[in-house]
C-alpha positions in Angstrom: -2.3 -4.4 -25.6 1.1 -4.3 -23.9 1.7 -5.7 -20.4 4.7 -6.1 -18.1 5.3 -9.5 -16.7 8.1 -11.4 -14.8 9.4 -14.5 -16.5 12.4 -16.5 -15.4 13.5 -13.8 -13.0 13.5 -11.1 -15.7 11.0 -8.3 -16.6 9.5 -8.5 -20.0 6.9 -6.4 -22.0 4.6 -8.7 -23.9 1.6 -8.3 -26.3 -1.8 -9.6 -25.2 -5.3 -9.5 -26.6 -7.2 -6.4 -25.6 -10.0 -7.4 -23.1 -13.7 -7.0 -24.0 -16.1 -5.2 -21.7 -18.2 -7.1 -19.2 -21.3 -6.3 -17.1 -20.3 -4.2 -14.0 -16.8 -3.6 -15.3 -14.9 -0.6 -16.7 -12.5 -0.7 -19.6 -9.7 1.8 -18.8 -7.0 3.3 -20.8 -4.1 3.5 -18.4 -2.3 6.8 -17.7 0.0 5.7 -14.9 0.8 2.8 -12.8 3.0 2.4 -9.8 5.7 -0.1 -9.1 5.4 -1.7 -5.6 9.0 -2.8 -4.9 8.3 -5.1 -1.9 5.6 -7.1 -3.8 7.0 -7.0 -7.3 10.6 -7.7 -6.6 9.5 -10.8 -4.6 7.4 -12.0 -7.6 10.3 -11.5 -10.0 12.4 -13.7 -7.7 9.9 -16.6 -7.8 9.1 -16.4 -11.5 11.6 -19.1 -12.6 9.7 -21.3 -15.1 6.5 -19.3 -15.2 5.0 -16.0 -16.1 3.6 -13.6 -13.5 1.9 -10.4 -14.3 3.3 -7.4 -12.3 1.5 -4.4 -10.8 -1.7 -3.7 -8.9 -2.2 0.1 -8.6 -3.1 2.4 -11.5 -5.1 5.3 -12.8 -6.7 5.8 -16.2 -9.5 7.1 -18.3 -12.7 5.1 -18.8 -13.2 4.2 -22.4 -16.3 1.9 -22.0 -18.7 0.9 -19.3 -20.2 -2.5 -19.0 -23.9 -3.3 -18.6 -25.4 -2.2 -15.4 -22.8 0.5 -14.6 -24.5 3.7 -13.4 -21.9 5.5 -11.3 -19.3 5.9 -14.1 -19.2 7.1 -17.7 -16.8 7.4 -20.6 -14.1 10.0 -20.0 -14.1 9.7 -16.2 -10.6 9.5 -14.6 -10.5 6.6 -12.2 -8.1 5.0 -9.7 -8.1 1.2 -9.6 -6.5 -1.4 -7.5 -6.0 -5.2 -7.2 -4.4 -8.0 -9.3 -5.3 -9.7 -11.5 -7.6 -6.9 -12.8 -5.1 -4.1 -12.4 -1.5 -4.4 -13.5 1.2 -2.7 -15.6 -0.8 -2.8 -18.8 -1.9 0.0 -21.2 -5.5 -1.2 -21.1 -7.3 -2.6 -18.0 -10.6 -4.3 -17.5 -11.6 -3.7 -13.8 -14.7 -4.4 -11.7 -16.4 -1.3 -10.5 -15.9 -2.5 -6.9 -12.2 -1.9 -7.3 -12.5 1.7 -8.8 -13.0 5.2 -7.5 -13.4 8.5 -9.3 -10.4 10.9 -9.1 -11.3 14.4 -7.9 -10.4 17.1 -10.4 -7.7 18.6 -8.1 -5.9 15.3 -7.6 -3.1 14.8 -10.1 -3.2 11.5 -12.0 0.2 10.5 -10.7 -1.1 10.9 -7.1 -4.1 8.9 -8.0 -1.9 6.1 -9.3 -0.8 5.4 -5.7 -4.4 4.6 -4.6 -3.7 0.9 -4.2 -0.8 1.6 -1.9 -3.0 4.1 0.0 -5.8 1.5 0.4 -3.4 -1.0 1.8 -2.0 1.6 4.2 -5.4 2.6 5.4 -6.5 -1.0 6.0 -3.3 -1.6 8.0 -4.2 1.2 10.3 -7.8 0.1 10.5 -6.6 -3.3 11.5 -4.8 -1.9 14.5 -8.1 -0.4 15.7 -6.5 2.6 17.2 -8.3 5.4 19.0 -7.7 9.1 18.8 -4.5 10.2 20.4 -3.0 6.7 20.7 0.7 6.0 19.9 1.6 3.9 16.8 5.1 2.8 15.9 5.9 2.1 12.2 8.8 -0.2 11.5 10.2 -0.2 8.0 9.9 3.0 5.9 9.7 1.7 2.4 6.8 3.0 0.2 4.1 1.3 2.3 5.6 2.3 5.7 6.0 5.9 4.6 2.4 6.0 3.4 1.1 4.5 6.7 3.1 7.0 8.7 1.7 9.9 6.7 -1.9 8.7 7.0 -1.5 7.9 10.8 -0.2 11.4 11.3 -3.2 12.8 9.3 -5.5 10.9 11.7 -3.9 12.6 14.7 -2.2 9.5 16.0 1.1 10.0 17.8 3.5 8.6 15.2 7.0 7.2 15.8 8.7 5.7 12.8 11.9 3.7 12.2 14.0 2.4 9.4 17.6 1.1 9.6 18.4 3.2 6.5 19.0 6.8 7.6 18.1 8.1 4.2 14.5 6.7 4.5 14.0 7.9 8.0 15.0 11.4 7.0 12.3 11.4 4.3 9.7 11.9 7.1 11.5 14.8 8.7 9.3 17.2 6.7 6.4 15.9 8.6 6.9 17.8 11.7 4.6 15.8 13.9 6.3 12.5 13.0 9.5 11.5 14.9 11.5 9.2 12.7 14.8 7.4 13.6 17.4 5.1 12.1 18.7 3.7 15.4 16.8 1.4 17.7 18.1 3.2 20.8 16.8 6.5 19.7 13.4 5.2 18.7 13.1 3.4 22.0 13.9 6.5 24.0 11.2 8.4 22.1 8.6 5.6 22.9 9.5 5.9 26.6 9.3 9.7 26.4 6.0 10.0 24.6 4.2 7.3 26.3 5.5 8.1 29.9 7.1 4.6 29.9 3.9 2.8 29.2 4.7 1.6 25.7 3.1 2.2 22.3 -0.5 1.2 21.7 0.4 -0.5 18.5 3.5 -1.4 16.4 3.0 -2.0 12.6 5.7 -4.2 11.2 6.1 -3.0 7.6 9.5 -4.6 6.9 10.3 -7.9 5.2 12.9 -10.5 5.7 10.8 -13.5 7.0 12.3 -14.3 10.4 13.5 -11.2 12.1 14.5 -10.0 15.6 12.0 -7.2 15.1 9.1 -9.5 15.9 10.6 -10.2 19.4 11.6 -6.6 19.9 8.1 -5.3 18.9 6.6 -6.9 22.0 9.0 -4.9 24.2 7.8 -1.6 22.7 4.0 -2.0 23.3 2.0 -1.4 26.4 0.1 -4.0 28.4 -2.5 -5.5 26.0 -0.9 -3.6 23.1 -1.0 -4.8 19.5 1.4 -5.8 16.9 0.2 -5.7 13.3 2.1 -7.7 10.6 1.9 -5.7 7.4 5.1 -6.7 5.6 6.4 -10.1 4.5 7.8 -11.0 7.9 7.4 -14.4 9.7 5.1 -14.1 12.8 7.6 -15.6 15.2 6.8 -14.4 18.7 8.0 -15.7 22.0 5.2 -16.9 24.2 6.6 -15.5 27.4 6.5 -11.9 26.2 3.0 -12.5 24.6 1.7 -13.8 27.9 3.4 -11.2 30.0 1.7 -8.3 28.2 -1.4 -10.2 27.0 -0.4 -8.8 23.6 -2.6 -9.0 20.5 -0.9 -10.2 17.2 -2.8 -9.1 14.1 -2.2 -9.5 10.4 -3.3 -6.9 7.9 -4.2 -8.4 4.5 -4.0 -6.1 1.4 -6.5 -3.3 0.9 -9.4 -4.4 3.1 -12.6 -6.4 3.0 -13.4 -7.8 -0.4 -9.8 -8.7 -1.3 -9.7 -12.2 -2.9 -13.5 -12.6 -2.6 -14.8 -13.8 -6.0 -18.2 -12.3 -5.4 -17.0 -8.9 -4.5 -14.3 -8.7 -7.0 -14.9 -11.0 -10.0 -18.6 -10.5 -10.0 -18.4 -6.9 -8.8 -21.1 -7.2 -6.1 -20.4 -4.7 -3.3 -21.0 -5.4 0.4 -23.8 -3.6 2.0 -22.6 -0.2 3.3 -24.3 -0.6 6.6 -22.7 -3.9 7.4 -19.1 -3.5 5.8 -18.3 0.2 6.2 -14.8 -0.1 4.7 -14.1 -2.3 1.7 -11.0 -2.2 -0.4 -12.9 0.0 -3.0 -13.9 2.5 -0.3 -10.4 2.6 1.1 -9.2 3.6 -2.4 -11.7 6.4 -2.4 -10.7 7.4 1.1 -7.0 7.7 0.0 -8.1 10.0 -2.8 -10.1 12.2 -0.3 -7.0 12.5 1.9 -4.9 13.7 -1.1 -7.7 16.0 -2.3 -8.1 17.6 1.1 -4.3 18.0 1.4 -4.3 15.9 4.5 -1.3 13.9 3.1 1.5 14.9 0.8 2.6 12.1 -1.6 4.7 14.2 -3.8 8.0 12.7 -2.4 6.8 9.4 -3.9 6.5 10.8 -7.4 10.0 12.0 -8.0 11.0 9.3 -10.5 8.9 8.7 -13.6 9.7 6.2 -16.3 8.1 5.6 -19.8 6.4 2.3 -20.2 8.9 1.0 -22.7 11.8 1.7 -20.2 10.1 0.0 -17.3 12.2 -3.2 -17.3 15.4 -1.2 -16.4 13.5 0.6 -13.6 13.2 -2.6 -11.5 17.0 -2.9 -11.3 17.3 0.5 -9.7 14.7 -0.3 -7.1 16.8 -3.3 -5.8 19.0 -0.7 -4.0 17.2 -0.4 -0.7 19.4 2.5 0.4 17.8 4.7 -2.4 15.3 7.3 -1.4 13.5 6.4 -4.6 10.8 4.3 -3.1 8.9 3.6 -6.3 8.7 4.6 -9.9 5.7 5.9 -11.7 5.1 4.3 -15.1 4.0 6.7 -17.7 1.8 5.3 -20.6 
């Protein structure tokens, strides 16, 4: 099989042995996978002297089911999420706990974004918002845009910001979301829509390690408000502001409970539904429900498709952060 990897800060397509089926796993022929620029460009940057498999969100057709699999059969179209099981490869061996069936009315390209959707959903769950509360999304790359759309679908009051006007404008089609490209405009909107109380939560979806945004985010929340770190940003918060507002600082990790747990992932043993309501696999399924029910429109993310053999060049184009192309869909 063919896979995309980063090696010595370059992207390569390599040959690997096709995996063999295992109990509780699915063997999947990939239809599409999605490039996640924030994560993957960072991995390319640290690949000097080593090889790193790229990708973590895909959709494909089940070609074989492992022993003990009862909820899937050959021919099912499934979305799947999570490295090292899911990557930019034409064949994937994935535990069932990281898969979800794609409804017939959901396009495969839409389903390929399910990993991004799961991460976005878990970020909002981490904020523990209640109906009608105000959430501010900072950083409107692929993940920030997805979070804003899902927050809007959940009837939260959504204010969004990105320093790039092109990215802020992408959310103008969502009439209930107010998106801005200047701090002053965004701050005025927070004052207006919260009657000067401040937002209930700020989700930091930008990168850049140390950033003035961490300090500023505390100014935008209410008393006992929350700041959720979603992007690759250093949690550098001044104690005086934390203390003054008794603020909560939270970190959202990947797609939800189960991530990096060898029992849940590698051994494909699910958590009891009654005790862990939302796992990373269930968040994948929830993203598919939102798309199927037309609660969110992800078509703006699907504007740029690239054939698998041309994927290496696609990464170069994504380095330009001013572009409104937030991702590229790889077609197998």
